[in-house]
N, C-alpha and C positions, 0 to 999 in steps of 0.2 A: 367962408368961402373956398371950395376945395381950388387947388393951382389948377393953372392950364397949362397942359403939357404939350408939346409938339406931336405932329402923328405924320407919317407919309402920306400924302395928298392922295396917292395912288390908291390905299384903302377907301379913301371915298369914292374915288372915280369908278372903281369897279363894282362898289355895290355889293351886296349881299351875295355870297356864294349861290347859285342857282339851286343845286340840291340841297342846302341848307332852308332854302326858301319851302323848298318841296317839304321837308322835315315840319316845319313852322305849320304848313297849310296840313297836311296829314293829320300833326294833333289836334288842328281845330275844327278839323272836320269829326277826328272822334268825339270831340267835344258837343257837337253838333247833333250828332247822332246818339240811338240806344243801341248799345255796343251788345244788350241783350236781347236785342231785337229779333224776329224770327230769321231775316236774312242773315243775321251773324255780323261778325267783323268786317274792318275794311280788308279787301285785299291788292297787295302792294305790287303793282305792276312798275312801279316806277323809278326808282334809284336803282343802278347795274350793278347791285353788290350778291354776288353769288352766295346761295342760301342750300347748295347742296353739301352733305357731310364730308367733313375733310376724309379721305380714305384713312383706315385705320393702321396701314403700314405706315403711314407718313406722322400719325402722331406716337407710335411707338417708336418712329427714329428718333424724334424731337425729346421724348420722356427718357430714351436710354443715354441720347447727347446731355442733357440736363443731368443725369446723375452720373455720370462720370466726369462732368466739369465740377472736381472738388472746390477749386478755387479759380473764380471769375475773374475775367481779365477782358479788358477792351478789344474788341475785334479788330483786324487789319483791315484798314480801309481798301486794301486789295482783293479783300476776300480770303476763302480758303482755298490752297490748292485741288482739296478733292471736289469743291463745288465749281472750280473753273474749269476741271476737267470733264465733270459731267454735264455741264453745258457744253463744251466745245462737241463733245460724245453724242449729245440728243442732237445739235445743230446739222453735226456729220451724217447721222443716220434718215434726219428730217429731211434734209436739204441737198446732202449729198455736198455739202462746201468742206474745207478742211481748214480748222481755226486753229493757233497757237493759243494754247490757255493762258498762257503768260503776256502776250502779245497783245490778242484780238478780243480779250473777253474781262469783263469787269462786272462784278456782283453788285446789285443795287437792292434799296431798300423799298423792294414793291419798284414799279415804273414811274409812279407821280413823282416822286422827288426827282428825279432825273430829267423828268419832261419841262419840269419848274426850272429846276437849275441850268439846265443845260445852254440857255442865254446867257448866262452869267460867265460862261467859260469860253463862248466862242464872239459874242459881240463885241465890237472895238469903236466908240462912240466917237472917240479923237481921230481913230483912223480911218472914218467913211464907213465901217460897215455896220451901221445904226439900224439895220431893217432885217425884221422877220418875216417870212412869209407864213400865212397860216392857214388851212383848209377852213369854208363858211359854208355850211354851218359844221360845228366841230365841239371837241372837248375844249371845255374852257380853259383849262389850264397852259394851254399853248400859248394864247395871247396875256394870260397875266403873268407868266414866266417872263414873258419877252418885255412888257411894258416894266415890270420889276428889275428886269435887266438895262432899265434906262432905252429900250429900243422903241421905235416907232413898229406897227404893225400893217402889213401887207394883207389885206383878204383875199383868197382867191377860191372864187364860186365854184362849188360844185353841182352840177346839173344832171339830173336824170337822163338828158338824152344825150349826155357823154357819159354816162357810165360812172357818174359821180367823181370824175377825175379831173383834178384841175388840168385848164389851159395853159400850157407852160409858156406859149405863143404869146398868149398875150401881155406878159410880163415885158414891163417897157424897160428898153436899153438901161435907162437911169436908173431904175429900181433893182435891175441885176447888178449893174455898179456897187450899189447900199447894200445888197441883201448878205448875212451874216449867216442866215441858216433859214432852212426850207423844212417843213413838216409837213409831213404824208403821214397817214393812218388808215392802214387796209389790213384784213375786213376793217370797214368804217365804223365808227360811231359818229353819230348816229344812224347813218344812212344801211348799215351793213353789207356794202360794196365790197368788192374784192378790185385786185390789180392783176396784171399779169406780169412775168419777169422781163417780159420784151418793155413794159411801159416802166418798169424799174430801171431797165436797161437806160432807155431814153433821159429819162427823168436824172439820172446819174452822169450821163453825159452832159448832160446841159447845164445840169449844177457846176462839175468839174472847169467847162469852159469859161465859168463865170468865177471861180474860187466861191464857192458858196457849199457850205455842208450840207447833203442831206439827209435828214433825220426820219426814220421811220418806224411809227408805234405799232407793234403788231401784237397787241395784249389779248387780240382774240382770235389769232391764228390758227389755233387748233379746236374752235367750234366753227362748225357750216352745216346745213339744215341740206343743201344738193349740190350737185358736182363735185368737182374733185377736191384736193383738200388745198388750200390758198395759197399763192405763192408767195417768196419774200424777198425783200431787197437783197440779201444776202446772196441769191441767186443770179446776182450780175455774176458771178465769176466761179471758179470751182474753190478760190483758195482765198484765206483771207488776206493775202497781200495783192488780193484784185479790188479791195473794196475801199479804195482809196476816196475819201471827202464823204464817205458813206458810215453812219452809225445805225443800228438797229435795236430797238428796246421792245422786251419782250418780257413778262411775268408769270408766275404760279397761280394768281390770284383766280383766273377764269379756267386755265386748263385743269389745275387740279384742287379747284375749291378750298384756297387759303389764303384769302383776303386777307385775313387778321394776321397771317404772318409777315407780310409783308416780305418777299422775296422776290426778284426778277435780276434781271442783266442787260447791261449793253454792251453790245458786239461791232466789231468791225475796223476801221482803220487804225490801225498802231498807233501812229503818230495823236491821233485825236485821243485814243484809249490811253496814253501818255499824259496829255494835257488833263484828261480828267484826274487819272491817278494823284495828278499835281494840286489838283484844286480838292479834291474830296476830304482829305485829313482835316483840312479848315471846317469842313460840315458837319463832321461826323455823321454818316447814314449809313455806316457799312450795318448788316446785320449781326444779328447776335449769333455767336458760333453755332448755340443750337437749333438756329433758324436755319441756317447754312446745312447742316448735316440734314436736317429733315428734307432741306430742298435737294441733294443729293438722292435721295431716294426717290423723290418725285420726277426728277428730271429722267431718271433710269428707267422708267417703268410707264409702258402707254395703255397696256388695259385697262387701267382706270379712267384714263383718257376718253378709251373710246365708250367706255360705259355712260361717262357723264353728258359725251357729244348724243347717244341716244337718247337718253333722258330729257334732254332740251328737244329733239324733235318731237319726242310723245307729247311734251307738253303744249308744244304749238298746233298737234293735231288739234288735243282738247280742245286751247283754245281758240282755234281758227272758226267754228260756228258763230261764237259770240263774234268776234271781230266781222265777220261776214254779216251778219245780221242788221249790225249797226252799219254797215256801210263804210266801213273802215278799210279804205283799198290798201294793200301792199305794194306801195310805193320806191322799195327800196332793194337791196343785193340778198345774196343768199348764204350770208355767213353772220358770223358774232351768236350773241342769243337775243337781239334785238330784233323789233318789226319795226320798220319805217313807214308810217302811214297816214296818208291823205285824208284830211278832216273833209268830210263829205259837206259840199254846197249847201248852204242852204240851213245846217243843221239846227241852227237855234229855234227854227219854226218847227220842229217836231215837238209832239206832243211832252213828253220826257223832259227835252231840253227848255221849254217855255216854262214846265213849272218847276224848274230847277232856275232858271236864270229869274225867275219872278220873286225867289227867297231872299232876304235881305242875307241871310246866311252865307248866300254862294257868292253876293258881290264883296264880301269880308276874304273870301278865300281867294278871289280874283287877285283884289289887292296884295295879299299875300305872295301870291304866285309871281304877280309882276314887277316887286319891291315898289309899291303906289302906285307905279305907273299903268292905270284902270286902261283895259282895252277889252270889252265885253262881248265884243265876238272875236276876238282871236282863238289862238289856240291855248292861252292860260286859260280863258274863259270855258274852253270843251272840255277842259282838265279839271277845271273845279265845279264842273255841272256834272262831271261823273264819279268828282270826289264824294258829291250827294247824294251820288246812288251807291257807295261801298267800294270804289274800285281808283286805285291811284297810275295815273298814266304821267309821263312827262311832256309838258307844252314843248314842242317844237323850236318855239322862240327862245330855250334855255339853251338854245345850241349856236345862236346868233340871229341876226335878221333872218338870213336866207333860210331858217327853219320854220318861220311865220307860214300857217298853212298844214303842217303835218304835227303829229305826235308821235312818240317816240316809246312801245312797248317793251319790258324786259321779261323775259321769261323765269324768272327768279324764284317765285313762290312754289310750291309742292303742285304735281299735278292735281291732287285734289284742291288744292285753294284756284289753279286755274281752269278746273271745272266749276267751281261756285261763279269767277268772273263770268265765266262762259253762258251760267245759267242768267246771272244778271243782265248781263249784255241784250239776251234774247228778249228777255222780258220790257226791259226799256224799249227794244225796238219794236215789240206788240203792243205798247202804248200804254 
């Protein structure tokens, strides 16, 4: 009999990561359908992983860096000076904010690792700062990182009527006293909403008054469909020394189609950056030197970002007729490469949905998407029904209870595949 070893109980409490469940459901859906059928394979609008080609000049920069590095060395946790300079230069051009590359900027291994580990640096359970504020609905890693740091989580609801901005007035005094960290995320995943620099200033002032760090995840800052370029929490001042109590996280994964390179940065308050510098050598999360040099090339060029932004806009125009035909109403904001869509009321009575829900295979997909906690009329059931029609989307419930009643579509397939998805949605709507 195998020995029984201990496990962190949080592994059980947090359950299976939502997008792992989506991958499992996708595989099960493939097994249920004939991939050689006339309508072809699944179109995956579910996971938000960019599938645009990484620009050639970035790939060339990395290859050149690999060839130059005849002796491989561990990367320094503070990152290459060239990369810190490139990030500071980009921030200056994009936001008209001056950063000291040595004091205000720190390269990261993408953004996810920083999002998960930041609470470990800031939470002080013994000192009474044992609470982390997270938006709801939200990217799940804010909450998971907080809980693995031993913190409790304060959920801050995001409502369409308030522009999907958290109501800071609703935070009780006793919660402000316990908060170590408040996460915000604009352009928002999953709602695609944006925040103004005036709102960031107010949020930063409120957090400073209570000794709380404001952390702004801005991974989608360079992608928007309409209106002006999104603002940043970096714009609460004009210099890095104006960023007291503020950290901003960004990444090349979306703007430069580099998710596999795992390269991002955190910038802001010099004292907080110093604390991260003290923590990170123990974790070993600095990007490889050759990745950092590829990142230097990416941050110094904007032409490729303009091109990828235009491609996402074009894909939305291709997909939109299908979304409209099925009655999926855009309920979110103007940015990111997501659409946050309200599930039509009574959707389960539509002929296409009734047929799908009557199929035992669909019930199995619902169980996979809900980690066994079945809801045959919720967003997971809607996603499962569309899976049977060959289209992968993310249930709104993946982003927390406030996401129920919505689904998220990621415009990451090719324009040709988006056209296929539109055709399938239109055919479903037709009966």
